[in-house]
C-alpha positions as CSV (number, residue, x, y, z in Angstrom):
1,M,3.2,11.0,-39.7
2,L,3.6,14.7,-40.0
3,F,0.2,15.1,-41.6
4,R,-1.6,12.9,-39.1
5,N,0.1,14.0,-35.9
6,Y,0.9,17.7,-36.4
7,L,-1.5,18.9,-39.1
8,K,-4.3,16.6,-37.8
9,L,-5.1,15.3,-41.3
10,G,-6.5,11.8,-41.5
11,N,-5.7,9.2,-44.0
12,A,-7.3,9.4,-47.5
13,T,-10.5,7.4,-47.8
14,I,-12.5,6.2,-50.8
15,D,-14.6,9.3,-50.4
16,H,-11.6,11.5,-51.0
17,V,-10.7,9.6,-54.1
18,V,-14.2,9.8,-55.5
19,R,-14.3,13.6,-54.7
20,E,-11.0,14.1,-56.4
21,I,-12.2,12.3,-59.5
22,Q,-15.4,14.3,-59.5
23,Y,-13.6,17.6,-59.6
24,L,-10.8,16.8,-61.9
25,P,-10.0,19.7,-64.2
26,S,-10.3,18.9,-68.0
27,A,-6.6,19.5,-68.4
28,T,-5.7,16.6,-66.1
29,T,-3.2,14.2,-67.7
30,I,-4.2,10.7,-68.7
31,N,-1.6,9.2,-66.4
32,R,-3.2,11.1,-63.4
33,R,-6.6,9.8,-64.3
34,K,-5.3,6.2,-64.7
35,T,-3.6,6.5,-61.3
36,L,-6.8,7.6,-59.6
37,L,-8.7,4.8,-61.2
38,L,-6.2,2.3,-60.0
39,L,-6.3,3.9,-56.5
40,L,-10.1,3.7,-56.5
41,T,-9.9,0.0,-57.3
42,Q,-7.8,-0.6,-54.2
43,Y,-10.7,0.5,-52.0
44,I,-13.3,-1.9,-53.6
45,R,-14.0,-5.1,-51.7
46,P,-16.0,-8.0,-53.1
47,G,-19.6,-8.0,-51.9
48,A,-19.3,-4.5,-50.3
49,S,-21.6,-1.7,-51.2
50,T,-20.8,0.3,-54.3
51,A,-23.0,3.3,-53.4
52,F,-19.9,5.5,-53.2
53,L,-19.6,5.2,-57.0
54,G,-22.9,7.0,-57.5
55,P,-21.5,10.5,-57.9
56,L,-19.2,9.3,-60.7
57,R,-22.0,7.7,-62.8
58,S,-22.3,10.4,-65.4
59,I,-18.8,12.0,-65.1
60,R,-16.5,11.5,-68.1
61,F,-13.3,10.4,-66.3
62,I,-12.3,7.1,-67.8
63,P,-9.5,7.4,-70.4
64,V,-10.5,5.7,-73.7
65,I,-8.5,5.1,-76.8
66,D,-10.9,6.1,-79.5
67,V,-11.5,4.7,-82.9
68,V,-9.8,6.0,-86.0
69,G,-11.0,9.5,-87.1
70,N,-11.5,10.7,-83.5
71,P,-9.0,12.3,-81.2
72,E,-6.3,10.0,-79.9
73,Y,-7.8,10.0,-76.4
74,G,-11.2,10.5,-75.2
75,L,-13.0,10.4,-71.8
76,A,-16.0,8.3,-71.1
77,D,-18.4,7.7,-68.3
78,Y,-19.5,4.3,-67.2
79,E,-23.3,4.8,-67.4
80,R,-24.0,5.9,-71.0
81,D,-20.8,5.5,-73.0
82,I,-19.8,2.2,-74.5
83,W,-16.2,1.1,-74.1
84,Y,-14.4,-2.2,-73.7
85,A,-11.6,-3.4,-71.5
86,A,-8.9,-5.5,-73.2
87,D,-8.1,-8.3,-70.8
88,R,-6.0,-10.3,-73.4
89,T,-3.1,-9.1,-75.4
90,S,-4.3,-10.7,-78.6
91,L,-7.6,-9.0,-78.3
92,L,-6.0,-5.6,-77.6
93,A,-3.9,-5.9,-80.7
94,S,-7.0,-7.0,-82.8
95,F,-9.4,-4.4,-81.6
96,R,-7.2,-1.3,-80.9
97,R,-8.6,1.7,-82.9
98,K,-11.6,-0.4,-84.0
99,V,-13.7,-0.1,-80.9
100,P,-13.3,2.3,-77.9
101,I,-11.0,0.6,-75.4
102,I,-10.0,1.9,-72.0
103,D,-6.4,3.1,-72.0
104,F,-4.9,0.5,-69.7
105,D,-2.6,-2.4,-70.6
106,V,-3.7,-6.0,-70.0
107,D,-2.1,-6.2,-66.5
108,E,-3.7,-3.0,-65.4
109,V,-7.1,-4.2,-66.7
110,T,-6.6,-7.3,-64.4
111,T,-6.0,-4.9,-61.5
112,L,-9.1,-2.9,-62.5
113,L,-11.4,-6.0,-62.5
114,P,-13.0,-5.2,-59.1
115,L,-13.9,-1.7,-60.3
116,I,-15.2,-3.1,-63.6
117,K,-17.4,-5.6,-61.7
118,A,-18.6,-2.9,-59.3
119,I,-19.8,-0.7,-62.2
120,A,-21.4,-3.8,-63.8
121,R,-19.3,-3.7,-66.9
122,E,-18.1,-7.4,-66.9
123,N,-19.8,-8.0,-70.2
124,Y,-17.6,-5.3,-71.7
125,L,-14.4,-7.2,-71.2
126,L,-13.3,-8.1,-74.7
127,S,-12.8,-11.8,-73.6
128,K,-16.5,-12.0,-72.8
129,A,-17.8,-9.7,-75.6
130,V,-15.9,-11.5,-78.4
131,V,-16.0,-15.1,-79.6
132,E,-12.6,-16.1,-80.9
133,T,-12.4,-18.8,-83.6
134,L,-9.4,-20.2,-85.3
135,S,-9.4,-21.4,-88.8
136,P,-6.6,-22.7,-90.9
137,V,-5.4,-20.6,-93.8
138,G,-3.4,-22.0,-96.7
139,F,-2.3,-25.6,-97.4
140,T,-2.5,-28.4,-94.9
141,I,0.9,-29.9,-94.2
142,L,1.0,-33.5,-93.2
143,D,3.5,-34.8,-90.8
144,E,5.4,-37.3,-92.8
145,D,6.4,-39.4,-89.8
146,S,2.8,-39.9,-88.7
147,V,1.8,-40.8,-92.3
148,V,4.7,-43.4,-92.5
149,F,3.7,-44.8,-89.1
150,E,0.1,-45.1,-90.2
151,L,1.1,-46.9,-93.4
152,R,3.2,-49.3,-91.4
153,E,0.4,-50.1,-89.1
154,R,-2.0,-50.7,-92.0
155,A,0.6,-52.9,-93.7
156,K,1.1,-54.9,-90.5
157,F,-2.7,-55.4,-90.2
158,L,-3.0,-56.4,-93.8
159,L,-0.1,-58.8,-93.5
160,S,-1.5,-60.5,-90.4
161,Y,-4.9,-60.7,-92.1
162,V,-3.4,-62.3,-95.3
163,L,-1.2,-64.7,-93.3
164,S,-4.2,-65.8,-91.2
165,D,-6.2,-66.3,-94.3
166,I,-3.4,-68.4,-95.9
167,L,-3.0,-70.5,-92.8
168,A,-6.8,-71.1,-92.6
169,S,-6.9,-72.2,-96.2
170,R,-4.0,-74.7,-95.7
171,R,-5.7,-76.2,-92.7
172,S,-8.9,-76.8,-94.6
173,C,-7.0,-78.7,-97.3
């Protein structure tokens, strides 16, 4: 209220957030960058124009956990750099330090989905970029109860078949 009424400052808009991201100093912390990206996401509406993102196209502002051998954190832009968003915990654990992944946990990535869609990076969600397959490893363990049940059923069938055959042979005599 102080800022709006006495200092005559308006509320922050998406243009303010974009401008702040544009002019971030290189020493800005990763947490500050993440906060600004989450704030930017709050302004994005489905089906609305994303022209306001144009000035950010080639600016390296997205915090990325890099692959082994590179610095712990890197910054990426959304036009040229390749990075992925881990939208499942299992995928984050499997691909961390193997491919560049944005430095957000799975819940934050869910919050960032409108921004990811606005910059046309849906195909870089790990759940869409990766095909998961499960294959058994080791010995197959049979459930003894189901095996016993199956044997009982077969024995009942065999017994009924044999009994019906015996009864049929007696009738024919």
